[in-house]
C-alpha positions in Angstrom: -92.9 -93.6 35.7 -96.0 -91.5 36.8 -98.8 -93.7 38.0 -102.5 -92.8 38.6 -101.6 -91.4 42.1 -98.8 -89.2 40.6 -101.1 -87.9 38.0 -103.9 -87.2 40.5 -101.5 -85.5 42.8 -100.1 -83.4 40.0 -103.5 -82.4 38.4 -104.5 -81.2 41.8 -101.3 -79.6 42.5 -102.8 -76.1 41.7 -104.8 -76.4 45.0 -102.9 -74.5 47.8 -100.8 -76.5 50.2 -102.2 -77.1 53.7 -99.3 -77.8 55.8 -95.7 -76.3 56.4 -94.2 -79.7 55.6 -95.4 -79.1 52.1 -93.8 -75.6 51.9 -91.0 -75.7 49.2 -90.7 -72.0 49.1 -89.6 -71.3 52.7 -92.6 -69.4 53.5 -93.3 -70.8 56.9 -91.2 -68.2 58.6 -93.3 -65.3 57.1 -96.5 -67.3 57.9 -95.4 -67.9 61.5 -94.6 -64.2 62.0 -98.1 -63.1 60.8 -99.7 -65.7 63.0 -98.0 -64.2 66.1 -99.2 -60.7 65.1 -102.7 -62.1 64.9 -102.4 -63.9 68.2 -100.9 -61.2 70.1 -104.0 -58.9 69.3 -106.1 -59.3 72.3 -108.3 -56.9 74.2 -108.1 -54.5 71.6 -110.4 -52.9 68.7 -110.9 -54.8 65.7 -108.0 -55.2 63.3 -108.2 -55.7 59.4 -105.1 -57.2 57.7 -104.8 -57.4 54.1 -102.5 -59.9 52.4 -101.9 -59.0 48.7 -100.4 -60.9 45.9 -101.0 -61.7 42.2 -103.0 -64.6 40.9 -101.0 -67.8 41.4 -98.5 -66.1 43.9 -99.6 -68.5 46.6 -102.0 -66.4 48.9 -104.1 -69.4 49.8 -101.2 -71.6 50.6 -99.7 -68.8 52.9 -103.0 -68.4 54.5 -103.2 -72.2 55.3 -99.8 -71.9 56.8 -100.9 -69.0 58.9 -103.9 -70.8 60.1 -101.8 -74.1 60.8 -99.4 -71.9 63.3 -102.5 -70.4 65.0 -104.2 -73.7 65.5 -101.2 -75.0 67.5 -102.6 -73.1 70.4 -106.1 -74.5 70.3 -107.0 -73.5 73.9 -106.0 -69.7 73.6 -105.6 -69.1 69.8 -108.4 -67.2 67.9 -111.6 -68.9 66.8 -111.2 -69.0 63.0 -114.0 -68.2 60.6 -113.2 -68.9 57.0 -115.4 -67.0 54.5 -115.2 -67.2 50.8 -117.6 -64.7 49.2 -116.8 -66.3 45.9 -118.9 -69.2 46.8 -122.1 -67.2 47.7 -124.5 -66.6 44.8 -125.7 -63.0 45.5 -125.0 -59.9 47.7 -128.1 -60.7 50.1 -127.0 -64.2 50.8 -123.5 -62.7 51.1 -124.5 -60.7 54.0 -126.5 -63.6 55.6 -123.7 -65.9 55.4 -121.2 -63.6 56.7 -123.2 -62.8 59.9 -124.1 -66.5 60.2 -120.5 -67.7 60.1 -119.4 -65.3 62.7 -122.4 -66.2 64.9 -121.3 -70.0 64.6 -117.8 -68.8 65.9 -119.7 -67.0 68.8 -121.3 -70.3 69.9 -117.9 -71.9 70.4 -116.6 -69.3 72.8 -118.5 -70.9 75.9 -120.5 -74.1 76.7 -123.8 -74.3 74.8 -125.9 -74.4 77.9 -124.1 -71.1 79.1 -126.9 -68.4 79.7 -124.6 -65.7 78.8 -123.6 -67.3 75.6 -127.2 -67.6 74.7 -127.9 -64.0 75.2 -124.6 -63.2 73.3 -125.6 -65.2 70.3 -129.2 -63.8 70.4 -128.1 -60.2 70.3 -125.9 -61.0 67.4 -128.6 -62.7 65.5 -130.8 -59.8 66.2 -128.2 -57.4 65.0 -128.0 -59.4 61.8 -131.5 -59.7 61.4 -132.4 -56.1 61.5 -129.6 -54.7 59.1 -129.3 -55.6 55.5 -125.8 -55.4 54.0 -126.6 -52.2 52.3 -127.9 -50.5 55.4 -125.1 -51.6 57.4 -122.5 -50.5 54.9 -124.3 -47.2 54.4 -124.2 -46.3 58.0 -120.6 -47.2 58.5 -119.3 -45.4 55.4 -121.6 -42.3 56.1 -120.0 -42.1 59.7 -116.6 -42.5 58.3 -116.8 -39.9 55.6 -117.1 -36.1 56.1 -120.8 -34.8 55.4 -119.8 -32.8 52.3 -117.9 -35.9 50.6 -119.8 -36.8 47.5 -119.6 -40.3 48.2 -121.0 -39.7 51.8 -124.1 -38.1 50.3 -124.6 -40.9 47.7 -124.4 -43.5 50.5 -126.8 -41.7 52.8 -129.4 -42.2 50.0 -128.7 -45.8 50.0 -129.1 -46.2 53.7 -132.6 -44.6 53.8 -134.0 -47.0 51.5 -132.2 -49.9 52.5 -133.1 -49.7 56.2 -136.8 -49.7 55.2 -136.7 -53.1 53.7 -133.8 -54.9 55.7 -135.1 -58.4 56.5 -133.3 -61.6 57.4 -135.3 -65.0 58.1 -135.4 -65.6 61.9 -136.3 -69.0 63.6 -136.2 -70.6 67.0 -136.2 -69.3 70.6 -133.1 -67.1 70.0 -134.7 -65.4 67.1 -137.8 -64.5 69.2 -135.5 -63.0 72.1 -133.7 -61.1 69.3 -136.8 -59.7 67.9 -138.1 -58.8 71.4 -134.9 -56.9 72.2 -135.0 -55.1 68.9 -138.3 -53.0 70.1 -136.3 -51.8 73.3 -132.9 -51.1 71.9 -131.8 -48.5 69.2 -129.2 -49.8 66.7 -126.5 -47.7 68.6 -127.5 -49.2 72.0 -127.5 -52.7 70.4 -124.1 -52.3 68.9 -122.8 -51.1 72.3 -124.2 -54.2 73.9 -122.7 -56.3 71.2 -119.4 -54.6 71.5 -119.4 -55.4 75.4 -120.1 -59.0 74.5 -117.2 -59.4 72.3 -114.9 -57.4 74.7 -115.8 -60.1 77.2 -114.5 -62.8 75.0 -111.5 -64.9 76.2 -110.5 -65.6 72.8 -110.5 -63.4 69.6 -112.3 -64.2 66.4 -110.4 -64.3 63.3 -112.5 -63.8 60.0 -110.6 -64.9 57.0 -111.9 -63.8 53.6 -110.0 -65.4 50.7 -110.7 -65.1 46.9 -111.9 -61.6 47.0 -110.3 -60.9 43.6 -112.5 -63.5 42.0 -115.7 -61.4 42.5 -117.1 -58.9 40.2 -116.2 -55.4 40.9 -119.6 -54.7 42.6 -119.3 -57.7 44.7 -115.7 -56.8 45.7 -116.9 -53.3 46.8 -120.0 -54.9 48.8 -117.6 -57.3 50.6 -115.1 -54.6 51.6 -118.0 -52.5 52.7 -119.3 -55.3 54.8 -116.2 -55.6 56.6 -115.8 -51.9 57.2 -119.3 -51.9 58.6 -118.4 -54.5 61.2 -114.8 -53.4 61.8 -115.4 -51.4 65.0 -116.1 -54.5 67.1 -113.6 -55.5 69.5 -111.7 -59.0 69.4 -112.7 -59.6 65.8 -109.7 -59.5 63.4 -110.1 -59.8 59.6 -107.6 -61.3 57.2 -108.3 -60.3 53.6 -106.7 -61.9 50.7 -106.8 -60.6 47.2 -104.9 -59.3 44.3 -104.4 -55.7 45.1 -104.8 -54.6 41.4 -108.3 -56.1 41.1 -109.4 -54.5 44.4 -108.3 -51.1 43.3 -110.0 -51.3 40.1 -113.2 -52.0 41.7 -112.8 -49.1 44.1 -111.8 -46.8 41.4 -115.4 -46.7 40.1 -116.5 -45.0 43.4 -113.3 -43.4 44.3 -111.6 -42.5 40.8 -108.9 -40.1 42.3 -107.9 -42.1 45.4 -108.7 -45.8 45.5 -105.5 -46.4 47.5 -106.6 -44.0 50.2 -110.1 -45.6 50.0 -108.7 -48.9 50.7 -106.5 -47.6 53.5 -109.7 -46.7 55.3 -110.8 -50.1 55.6 -107.3 -52.1 55.8 -105.3 -51.1 58.6 -102.2 -53.4 58.1 -101.2 -54.9 54.7 -98.6 -57.3 53.7 -97.6 -58.6 50.4 -97.0 -62.3 49.6 -93.1 -62.9 49.4 -92.0 -62.9 46.0 -90.9 -66.1 44.6 -87.5 -65.4 42.9 -86.6 -67.0 39.6 -84.1 -69.5 41.1 -86.8 -70.8 43.5 -89.2 -71.0 40.6 -86.6 -73.0 38.4 -85.8 -75.3 41.2 -89.5 -76.0 41.7 -89.9 -76.6 38.0 -87.0 -78.8 37.5 -87.8 -80.9 40.7 -91.4 -81.3 39.3 -90.1 -82.6 36.1 -87.7 -85.0 37.6 -90.6 -86.6 39.6 -92.4 -87.1 36.2 -89.8 -88.1 33.9 -88.6 -91.3 35.7 -88.5 -94.8 34.5 -86.5 -96.5 31.8 -88.9 -95.6 29.1 -88.5 -91.9 29.6 -84.8 -92.0 30.5 -83.9 -93.5 27.1 -85.7 -90.9 25.2 -84.6 -88.0 27.1 -81.8 -86.1 25.5 -79.9 -83.5 27.6 -78.6 -81.8 24.6 -82.2 -81.2 23.3 -83.4 -80.0 26.7 -80.5 -77.6 27.0 -81.6 -76.0 23.7 -85.4 -75.8 24.7 -85.2 -74.9 28.3 -83.9 -71.1 28.0 -86.7 -70.2 25.8 -89.4 -72.3 27.7 -88.7 -71.1 31.2 -89.5 -67.4 30.8 -93.3 -68.5 29.9 -93.5 -69.3 33.6 -94.2 -66.4 36.0 -95.6 -67.9 39.3 -96.3 -71.1 41.1 -99.8 -71.4 39.6 -98.3 -71.7 36.1 -96.0 -74.2 37.1 -98.6 -76.4 38.9 -100.8 -76.1 36.1 -98.3 -77.3 33.6 -96.9 -80.1 35.6 -100.5 -81.4 36.3 -101.5 -81.6 32.7 -98.0 -82.8 31.6 -98.3 -85.8 34.1 -101.8 -86.6 32.3 -100.1 -86.6 28.9 -97.2 -88.7 30.0 -99.6 -91.2 31.1 -101.3 -91.3 27.7 -98.0 -91.9 25.9 -96.8 -94.6 28.0 -97.4 -98.0 26.1 -96.3 -100.8 28.3 -92.5 -100.5 28.4 -92.6 -97.9 25.6 -92.8 -94.1 25.5 -94.1 -93.2 22.2 -92.9 -89.6 21.7 -89.9 -87.5 22.5 -90.3 -86.2 26.2 -88.6 -82.9 25.5 -90.8 -82.1 22.6 -93.7 -83.2 24.6 -92.9 -80.7 27.3 -92.4 -77.9 24.7 -95.5 -78.6 23.0 -97.5 -78.7 26.3 -96.0 -75.3 27.3 -97.2 -73.8 24.1 -100.8 -75.4 24.4 -100.9 -73.9 27.9 -99.8 -70.5 27.4 -100.5 -69.9 23.7 -103.4 -72.3 22.8 -103.9 -70.4 19.5 -100.5 -71.2 18.3 -100.9 -74.8 19.4 -104.1 -75.2 17.2 -102.2 -73.9 14.3 -99.3 -76.2 14.8 -101.7 -79.1 14.4 -102.7 -77.8 11.0 -99.2 -77.0 9.8 -97.7 -80.5 9.5 -96.4 -79.8 6.0 -94.2 -76.7 6.8 -93.2 -78.0 10.2 -91.8 -81.4 8.8 -90.7 -80.5 5.4 -87.1 -80.3 4.6 -87.4 -78.0 1.7 -87.0 -78.2 -1.9 -83.6 -79.2 -3.5 -84.4 -77.5 -6.8 -82.6 -74.2 -6.8 -85.3 -72.5 -9.1 -87.7 -73.1 -6.4 -85.7 -72.2 -3.4 -86.6 -68.4 -3.5 -90.3 -69.0 -4.0 -90.2 -71.7 -1.2 -88.4 -69.3 1.2 -91.1 -66.7 0.9 -93.9 -69.2 1.3 -92.3 -70.5 4.3 -91.8 -67.0 5.8 -95.5 -66.3 5.4 -96.5 -69.4 6.9 -94.3 -68.9 10.0 -95.8 -65.4 10.6 -99.3 -67.0 10.2 -98.2 -69.5 12.8 -97.2 -67.1 15.2 -99.9 -64.6 14.8 -102.2 -65.8 17.7 -99.3 -65.4 20.2 -99.4 -62.8 22.8 -96.7 -60.0 22.5 -95.2 -61.0 25.9 -94.6 -64.6 24.9 -94.0 -64.3 21.1 -90.2 -64.4 21.2 -90.2 -67.3 23.5 -92.8 -69.2 21.5 -90.8 -68.3 18.0 -87.6 -69.6 19.6 -89.1 -72.7 21.0 -90.8 -73.7 17.6 -87.3 -73.1 16.0 -85.7 -75.6 18.2 -88.5 -78.1 18.1 -89.1 -77.8 14.3 -85.7 -77.3 12.7 -87.3 -77.0 9.3 -88.6 -73.6 10.2 -85.0 -72.4 10.3 -84.3 -73.4 6.5 -84.1 -69.5 6.0 -81.6 -69.1 8.7 -78.7 -71.4 7.5 -80.2 -74.7 8.3 -79.2 -76.9 5.5 -79.9 -80.6 6.5 -82.1 -82.1 3.9 -83.5 -85.4 2.8 -83.5 -88.9 4.2 -80.7 -88.5 6.9 -82.5 -85.8 8.8 -85.8 -87.5 8.6 -84.4 -90.8 9.8 -82.5 -89.2 12.7 -85.6 -87.5 13.9 -87.8 -90.4 13.7 -85.3 -92.5 15.7 -85.5 -89.8 18.3 -89.3 -89.7 18.0 -89.2 -85.9 17.5 -92.3 -84.0 16.5 -90.5 -82.6 13.5 -90.5 -86.1 11.9 -93.4 -86.6 9.6 -93.7 -90.0 10.7 -94.2 -89.2 14.4 -96.0 -85.7 14.2 -99.6 -86.9 14.4 -98.9 -89.0 17.5 -98.4 -85.8 19.6 -101.8 -84.3 18.6 -104.0 -87.6 18.5 -102.6 -88.6 21.8 -102.3 -92.1 20.5 -100.8 -94.0 17.5 -102.8 -92.8 14.5 -104.9 -95.3 12.6 -102.9 -96.9 10.0 -99.7 -96.4 11.7 -97.5 -98.7 14.0 -97.0 -97.8 17.5 -93.4 -97.4 19.0 -94.3 -100.6 21.2 -94.8 -102.5 17.9 -91.3 -101.3 16.7 -89.6 -102.1 20.1 -91.2 -105.5 20.3 -89.8 -106.3 17.0 -86.4 -105.1 17.9 -86.7 -107.1 21.1 -87.5 -110.3 19.1 -84.8 -109.9 16.4 -83.0 -113.0 17.8 -85.9 -115.3 17.2 -86.8 -116.2 13.7 -90.2 -117.7 14.6 -91.1 -114.7 16.6 -90.2 -112.2 14.0 -92.3 -114.2 11.5 -95.3 -114.2 13.6 -95.0 -110.4 14.2 -94.7 -109.8 10.4 -97.6 -112.1 9.8 -99.7 -110.1 12.3 -98.7 -106.8 10.9 -99.7 -108.0 7.6 -103.2 -109.0 9.0 -103.5 -105.6 10.4 -102.7 -104.0 7.1 -99.5 -102.4 8.6 -96.8 -104.3 7.0 -95.8 -101.5 4.4 -95.9 -99.0 7.3 -93.3 -101.1 9.5 -91.0 -101.5 6.5 -91.0 -97.7 6.3 -90.4 -97.5 9.9 -87.5 -99.8 9.8 -85.9 -98.1 6.9 -85.9 -94.9 9.0 -84.2 -96.9 11.8 -81.6 -98.7 9.8 -78.9 -96.8 11.4 -80.0 -97.5 14.9 -81.3 -101.2 14.7 -79.0 -103.3 16.7 -76.7 -105.5 14.6 -76.4 -108.5 16.9 -79.2 -110.4 15.0 -78.8 -109.0 11.6 -79.2 -112.3 9.8 -82.3 -113.3 11.7 -84.0 -110.0 10.9 -83.2 -110.1 7.2 -84.1 -113.7 6.9 -87.6 -112.9 8.3 -87.9 -109.9 6.0 -87.3 -112.0 3.0 -89.9 -114.7 4.1 -92.7 -112.0 4.2 -95.5 -112.9 1.7 -96.9 -109.8 0.1 -100.1 -109.3 -1.6 -99.4 -109.3 -5.2 -100.5 -106.0 -7.0 -99.2 -103.4 -9.4 -97.2 -100.4 -7.9 -97.6 -96.9 -9.1 -94.7 -94.7 -10.4 -94.1 -93.0 -6.9 -94.6 -96.1 -4.8 -91.7 -98.3 -3.7 -92.5 -102.0 -3.9 -91.8 -104.1 -0.9 -89.1 -105.9 -2.8 -87.2 -102.8 -3.4 -87.8 -101.4 0.1 -86.4 -104.6 1.7 -83.3 -104.5 -0.7 -82.7 -101.0 0.5 -83.0 -101.8 4.2 -80.5 -104.7 3.6 -78.1 -102.4 1.9 -78.2 -99.6 4.5 -78.4 -101.9 7.5 -75.5 -104.1 6.7 -73.4 -101.1 5.5 -72.7 -100.3 9.1 -70.8 -103.6 9.3 -67.2 -104.0 8.1 -67.1 -105.7 4.7 -66.1 -109.1 5.9 -68.8 -109.1 8.5 -71.3 -107.9 5.8 -70.5 -111.0 3.8 -70.7 -113.4 6.6 -74.2 -112.0 7.7 -75.5 -112.4 4.2 -74.2 -115.9 3.9 -76.0 -116.7 7.2 -79.1 -115.1 5.9 -79.1 -117.1 2.7 -78.7 -120.3 4.9 -81.8 -119.5 7.1 -84.4 -117.9 4.9 -87.3 -119.5 3.0 -88.0 -116.4 1.0 -85.6 -117.1 -1.9 -86.7 -114.4 -4.3 -86.3 -111.3 -2.0 -83.0 -112.7 -0.8 -81.8 -113.0 -4.3 -83.0 -109.6 -5.2 -81.0 -108.2 -2.3 -77.9 -110.4 -3.5 -78.0 -108.7 -6.9 -78.1 -105.3 -5.3 -75.1 -106.0 -2.9 -72.9 -107.7 -5.6 -73.4 -105.1 -8.2 -70.5 -103.7 -10.0 -70.7 -100.1 -11.2 -69.2 -98.7 -14.3 -65.8 -97.4 -14.1 -66.9 -93.7 -14.5 -69.7 -94.0 -11.5 -69.0 -92.2 -8.4 -71.1 -94.9 -6.5 -69.2 -97.2 -4.3 -69.7 -100.9 -4.6 -71.0 -102.6 -1.5 -68.2 -105.0 -1.6 -64.9 -103.7 -2.7 -63.2 -107.1 -3.2 -64.2 -109.3 -6.1 -63.7 -112.3 -4.2 -66.4 -111.3 -1.5 -68.8 -110.7 -4.5 -68.1 -114.1 -5.9 -68.7 -115.8 -2.5 -72.0 -113.9 -2.1 -73.2 -115.0 -5.6 -72.1 -118.7 -4.8 -74.1 -118.4 -1.6 -77.0 -117.2 -3.5 -76.8 -120.2 -6.0 -76.6 -122.5 -3.0 -79.7 -121.1 -1.5 -81.5 -121.6 -4.8 -80.4 -125.2 -5.0 -81.8 -125.8 -1.5 -85.0 -124.1 -2.4 -85.4 -126.3 -5.5 -84.7 -129.6 -4.0 -87.5 -132.3 -4.5 -90.3 -131.5 -2.1 -89.5 -127.8 -1.8 -91.8 -125.3 -3.5 -91.1 -121.9 -4.8 -94.0 -119.5 -5.3 -94.9 -118.9 -9.0 -94.2 -115.1 -8.7 -90.5 -115.8 -7.5 -89.7 -118.2 -10.4 -88.5 -115.6 -12.9 -85.9 -113.8 -10.7 -84.7 -117.0 -9.0 -84.0 -119.1 -12.3 -82.6 -116.1 -14.1 -80.1 -115.6 -11.4 -79.3 -119.2 -11.3 -79.0 -119.4 -15.1 -76.2 -116.8 -14.9 -74.1 -119.2 -13.1 -75.4 -122.6 -14.3 -77.7 -122.3 -17.2 -78.1 -126.0 -17.9 -79.4 -126.9 -14.4 -81.5 -123.8 -14.4 -83.3 -124.8 -17.6 -83.7 -128.4 -16.7 -85.5 -127.4 -13.4 -87.5 -125.1 -15.1 -88.7 -127.4 -17.9 -89.6 -129.8 -15.1 -91.3 -127.1 -13.2 -93.6 -126.1 -16.1 -95.6 -129.3 -15.9 -99.4 -128.1 -15.5 -101.6 -125.1 -16.5 -100.9 -123.4 -13.2 -97.3 -123.2 -13.4 -97.3 -122.3 -17.2 -99.9 -119.4 -16.5 -97.8 -118.2 -13.7 -94.5 -118.2 -15.7 -96.3 -116.2 -18.4 -97.5 -113.7 -15.8 -94.0 -113.4 -14.4 -92.5 -112.4 -17.6 -95.0 -109.6 -18.1 -94.3 -106.1 -17.0 -96.4 -102.9 -16.9 -95.4 -99.4 -17.6 -97.6 -96.2 -17.0 -97.2 -93.2 -19.5 -99.3 -90.5 -21.0 -100.7 -92.9 -23.5 -102.1 -95.2 -20.8 -101.0 -98.5 -19.3 -98.9 -100.8 -21.6 -98.0 -104.3 -20.8 -94.6 -105.8 -22.0 -93.1 -109.2 -22.2 -89.4 -109.1 -22.4 -87.9 -111.5 -24.7 -84.6 -111.2 -22.7 -86.3 -112.7 -19.7 -86.4 -116.1 -21.2 -84.6 -116.6 -24.4 -81.6 -117.7 -22.6 -83.9 -120.7 -21.2 -86.1 -121.3 -24.2 -86.6 -120.6 -27.7 -89.9 -118.9 -28.6 -90.9 -122.3 -30.3 -90.2 -124.2 -26.9 -92.2 -121.7 -24.7 -95.0 -121.8 -27.3 -95.1 -125.5 -27.2 -95.5 -125.4 -23.4 -98.2 -122.9 -23.7 -100.0 -125.0 -26.3 -99.6 -128.1 -24.2 -101.2 -126.7 -21.1 -103.2 -123.5 -21.9 -106.1 -124.8 -24.0 -109.8 -125.4 -23.9 -111.9 -123.4 -21.4 -109.8 -121.0 -19.3 -110.2 -118.7 -16.4 -110.5 -115.1 -17.5 -107.0 -114.2 -16.1 -105.4 -116.9 -17.8 -107.3 -116.3 -21.1 -106.0 -112.8 -21.0 -102.4 -114.0 -20.5 -102.7 -116.3 -23.3 -104.2 -113.8 -25.7 -101.1 -111.3 -24.9 -98.5 -114.0 -25.5 -100.1 -115.1 -28.9 -100.2 -111.4 -30.0 -96.7 -111.1 -29.1 -95.6 -114.3 -31.1 -97.5 -113.1 -34.1 -95.8 -109.7 -33.9 -92.5 -111.4 -33.7 -93.3 -113.6 -36.8 -94.3 -110.5 -38.7 -91.1 -108.7 -37.8 -92.9 -106.0 -35.9 -90.7 -106.3 -32.8 -90.5 -103.1 -30.7 -87.0 -101.4 -30.8 -86.2 -102.6 -27.3 -87.0 -106.3 -28.3 -90.2 -106.4 -26.5 -93.8 -107.5 -27.5 -96.2 -104.9 -26.3 -99.8 -104.0 -26.5 -102.0 -101.4 -24.7 -104.6 -102.4 -22.1 -107.8 -103.0 -23.8 -106.3 -104.0 -27.3 -108.1 -106.8 -28.9 
């Protein structure tokens, strides 16, 4: 599991390596050989070496390895000057910095009190002070090119004006000495003396100029001209690092026909950074992923099969080490974001794929965040709409891919096809409906509409439960008290319905060891009482469905034992009985549906266990919530009508209980004509005659009543009147529209 240090090292992994022990690409041998070439160049004219490579190829890392080998011989090795023109703000300062850095190196070639050293440094400062970069470069190139060369003629003009305005600030005794010498020496004589100074050095000076390709074209030309102008001094070696293509593009503006030849006039020896072969790059990539994807949280989420489908399309996006380092650095950060205690909130393979898309094709990534509907939609099952759906889907996919570069388009399209299977509906993919969605949610795949938003909000979206919440619930399945607290807290957070939806998607993967405890706790949940719309699923029905699909994984005898145990444990009698009615249901002979229990004896045992649970719940001292009375008593009455009626008569002993019972026998239906409320006669006529129920109502619902109870009473009395007038509805119900008087 990556900690803060791992993230820090990965985010900074794009920085060049500094030591050979960090070399994973076996380039130390090349670096040592180049270092030997530089160290062996003694008592000779200046040497300019070019080291070329594309961005991200490891030029700076290779430079550091070369310098590491050079510094092994601190007494005899070159005095190193590292100069980065990219860090200099303008050309004039670039010139000053160049001369100043070499001057610093000269100071280190002898003890500071050495009079020879002082004169050597003074002459160098004077040389720097009387020449601007433009004048120096102009003279050097004017001397190097034939008089008839158009470029030489152009540079000559620059030299004339530049020499007249050259100026560098001079301070201290050495500057005074330099200024005095300037009056008595010509430039040629001064350069000769400096040449003699440098020839007498015991050690060479190595000037390393990196990041040349980061400069503007004009700055690239000036840097090269600066080197060329001072390349005739002995014992100075230049090591220039750049992307050759950028340098040639800059030179093409002044040498359009022969930029390569122009560069050869400046650089005497050139090398290319050793190419990283694809096998090395792949090993580097996989090793980096292995470092990041460690720990039980990620191990249990990682699918080798899914990775095998993604990798062949993912790896072609990476062209060099910089690509890999940038990717591994940001991936380390995002892995930390999705770690939630002992839980990883997303699928690691999908996270890797999306992070690669974000890095290489950010335009496509932005469109993914806006395309949840098509990326998680399993398509229509209506054959009339399939053709239209397929055409719409095709257009949306083309729009999704439109920002991708041509070089990456095939890879990105293939990655999306693996990560988002719904995109393949037009290519033979036929998995539809709940099974696919449940499977993807269990795997925390981004193609699940339940987990999609997590990937792009980098946290559990507001109004959703986290994977840590789900895993904590599963971990507590053996403890009824803990489960009750978890469901209570979820209810307080307003996330109970969401958790039930998530559990429903996990039915086939939730452990079965503590089935009875989980279901007992689910039945004890107290839900806010409200009306549910036509396309909503009530918690009662959702929990019954969870029970069915969850226990279906067990053999029939174990299903029965689990439900008998649940009915012994739970205090949530109404939801438990609702589940019993579902599980004990017998379908018509012509139905293709299979009963939950094939054996009638098992159905009888389940019903008996349900009645026994009701008897325990209705013992003296026990209390059943009002909204659970109707279902509970009606189930009881199917097996023992006398006992059920006696208990209900005893229960209806005050205004509250009578009003609650009236409310429980009222149903609501939504239709084109508005909302209708119904009182089903069948819901109570096996327990009461109309007259008996009316007597209870008259006894307890009278006088001043709260508005809600007054409404119940008015509906009941209107129903009784319609019944007496023979105006029953065809389905034996009493009804009225909302708002009827």
